[in-house]
C-alpha positions, 0 to 999 in steps of 0.5 A: 302833551303838545302833540295832542294839543287841539288846533281846531274846534268848531261847531259842525252839523252831522246826522241832522244835528249840531255838535263840536268837532275837534282836530288835534296836532296828533291827527285825531279828529273827534266829534260825538262818539266818533274818533278818526285817526287821520294817518291810519284811517283817512285816505282823503277828503273832498269838499261839497258846499260847506261839507267835508267828506272824509274817505276812510277805512275801518275794520269790518264787524267781527265774523265777516271774515273768518279766514284771518285773525283780524277783520277785513277792511271796509270803506266808509265815508264820514261827513261834517258840515261846517257853519261858515265858509271861513271855517271850511277854508281853515279846516281844509287847509289844516287837514291838507297840511297834515296829510301832506306832512305824512309823505304819502305817495301821490303817483304810482306805477302799477304792474298787474300780472293777469297770468299769475296764480289764479289769474285773478290779479286784474280783478283784485286790482279793480275790486280791492286796490283801485277804489282805495287809491281813488279814495286817496286821490293817488294818481297811477299808471297801470301796466299789465305784464304780457310775458315773462321779464316784461316788467324787467324790460319796462323798468329799465327805461321807465322815467322814475322821476314821474313816480313815488313808487312801483307797486306789483299786484302779482306774486313775487315773480314780478317784484323780483323782475322789477328789482333786477330791472332797476339794478341793471340801469345806468342810474341804478344808485338813484333807481334803487331808492324808489319804494316797491310795494307788494299786493298779494295776487299770485301763487306764493306772495311771500314778500307781501305775507312777510311784510303784513305778518310782521305787523300782525296784519292779514295777507289781503290785497286791501291791507297791502294797498292801505299800507302802500297809501300810508307811505311808510317804508323800510329797508330790505337786504338784497342778495347778489348771486354771481357766477363769473360775470353773470349776476342775479339779484334776489330778495326772497330765497335760494333753494337747492335739494328737497325744497327746490325739487318740490317747488319746480318739479311739481309744475307737472301737476299744476292742474291740481292747484296748490295741492300739487306741492303737498302731493309731490312733496310726499313723493319726494319725501318717500323717494328721498334724494341726497345731493353731494357738494358743499357749502362755504359761508361766513357765519354771523356773530353767534353762529361761528360754531357751525362748520369747519374753518376753511384754509384759504391758502389751500382752497380757491373758493372763487374761480375768478376772484378778480371779478368780485374782489372789489374792496380796493376798487380796482377790479370792477366790471366795466359794464354799467349797473349794480355789480354787487356789494364790495367784498374782500373775499380773503378777509372774511371768516369762511367756514365749510360744511361738506355734503351730502345734503337733503336740503339747503335753503337760504332766506331773506324774509320770514315767509316763502309763501303765504303758508310757508314760514321758512325762516321765522327769525329772518329780518328785512335789513340785518345784513344776513341770510337765514340758512335752513339746512338738512343733511340727514333725516329719517323719512317720518321725522322729515314728514313731520317737520315739513308739516310744521312749515306753516308755523316755522316749527320745522326749525326746532327739529334736531335734523335742521340746522338754522343759522345766519350767514353774511356771505355764502358759496354753494358748490352743488353736486350730483345725486348720491344714488345716481351720479349722472343726475344733478339737481335744481337751483331755485331762486325766488321761485324761478330756476336759476340753474339745472344740472344734467339729468334734472327736470327739464335739463334741456332748457336754458338757464341763466347760470350753470349748475356750478359754484355760486357766490352769494353776497348780501348788501344790507338795506339796499332796496326800499319797501312800502311797509305797514308801519 
């Protein structure tokens, strides 16, 4: 085939001997029993005299890393010495042309969150990310986040023309801040096209895990850095959560009920580390809460049997429809920034399910955390959110299905409804056992709203514990992806 055609073949010196090296149009470099795939393995190269030094990555020997199904990455240098300056010039030109054709990022803006997770992000950047970027000759600007919403503030005024991507060495929180900062810019339509990268260095790492696992890669910082360097990209759906004129842009998930309570209320046991979630989860299962309220949704094709049809003539599903009914372009909020996707509310096939509920969980990507495969069928850009809902369940089956979260097996439980929705309205209510106490709405790991009597209900939140509208904009954002 033409793409495998050999475009260079020369005698070279290596390991004290002389041999033939070839470079094909498909990017395969071969000599003796060595073969390097330039796109997948070679980060960059340098010239020293007549020598070309290839900086590459390879999988370590099996058994070095026992915590993942694939081996860890190690850096290697391979040296080939050309026999003449003319040959050297031709080889370096062809190699550089091939690397340039791959569309790899040359300049990155990198956020490092030194406070997240185990407070190891700075060390992870220095040990696992920086060496690979240096090997690939990627220029980068590093910004350590100093406080909550710092990343959001920075990207609002960042000169994006200077960079080919924004990378977050952190958990999911900084990535979400960056997304929200980009979408409130006046030039949001251009800003949101910049690719975003996730290097796992936080508590949850749901986005990094989802990206890497989707291609069979271990959720490790070096693997994440490698796929960012390679420069492959994919689209990502973004959910706009609205309450009146207040908006929040989500890329991961929304939880209300059991999952939100465990995620947020377990903070009181943060000294226990990640074990706090299991410990408090048991408390919540055996002291199970149910919440009144209802959900209204537009089912994706194939899921129309869930819920009951909603008569829009008899139900006002949005208090201020004029604020979001923008299909005709006449009712736009005058403020700049992204206003959410155009949706003609009354033209959609809305259906409703009444509570009480144990848990309502919306997911945009498969993994909510490295050990939580919340929505095994979720896709990055299908225009849908995956709804995982539990209305009623005995405690022992609930305990069993919660133990299957790490494999996604929980969705097979007869007590779980799992469907895809194109738009969603949450109308949260109080607990069934105590109407004076309400719940928590958790979006992307942060509290969006708290009801009266909820954990830390005295603290301010972006939205009220009241009706929320969630709309999906298919493929709005761009991510660096492994392949």
